[in-house]
C-alpha positions, -999 to 999 in steps of 0.1 A, spaced: -2 0 2 26 24 9 43 18 -33 7 31 -44 16 62 -25 40 73 -32 38 62 -67 8 76 -68 22 108 -55 50 109 -78 26 109 -105 12 137 -92 38 156 -88 57 152 -121 19 159 -134 19 193 -115 54 203 -129 43 191 -168 13 210 -165 36 238 -154 57 237 -180 32 242 -207 5 262 -186 27 290 -196 19 292 -228 -20 293 -239 -15 329 -218 8 349 -235 -18 368 -257 -24 380 -225 5 384 -209 22 402 -234 -10 424 -229 -6 422 -195 27 438 -193 27 462 -226 55 444 -239 58 420 -279 44 388 -290 82 384 -296 96 391 -260 70 376 -247 81 343 -262 116 346 -232 86 335 -207 89 301 -219 120 302 -226 132 315 -190 117 282 -174 136 263 -205 165 272 -196 166 275 -157 158 236 -168 185 224 -180 213 244 -160 196 229 -130 190 197 -148 228 192 -159 238 201 -113 211 186 -96 216 151 -110 254 147 -93 248 175 -68 214 144 -53 240 110 -60 256 125 -29 232 144 -5 200 133 4 173 128 -22 139 132 -10 156 164 9 165 181 -18 131 173 -36 114 184 -13 130 216 -9 132 217 -46 89 216 -45 94 239 -15 112 265 -42 90 253 -68 61 263 -54 73 294 -45 81 306 -73 54 298 -92 29 317 -70 64 345 -76 44 340 -114 12 352 -102 25 380 -87 49 394 -103 32 427 -118 63 435 -140 73 409 -174 109 413 -153 98 390 -123 78 371 -144 112 359 -163 130 362 -123 103 339 -108 95 315 -142 139 311 -140 131 298 -109 108 271 -120 126 259 -138 155 253 -113 131 239 -92 117 218 -113 149 202 -126 153 192 -90 126 166 -97 134 145 -128 168 127 -110 149 122 -79 120 106 -90 
């Protein structure tokens, strides 16, 4: 029974991270208007997340091999939650980029642990 709960929890974590990864794309027209930026510039909102994920994924794997995976996963999920909340509270385009980058960094901590 414990294995089933863990499997469900891991599925849920990956589902939430996957949803967050692609959720912003349909919102780009709204975000473009909200921040008063060009359509091409709004693509950086998606790119910031991807770059953060890419950089972190390269580093987190070896780090998690040397340290407690559970702790890294929990810290990563807490940072991911705060960064995602920061995206919702971002008043400026720069704040949104930073929050998306941090969310990408934190999201990459889950993959190697699961």
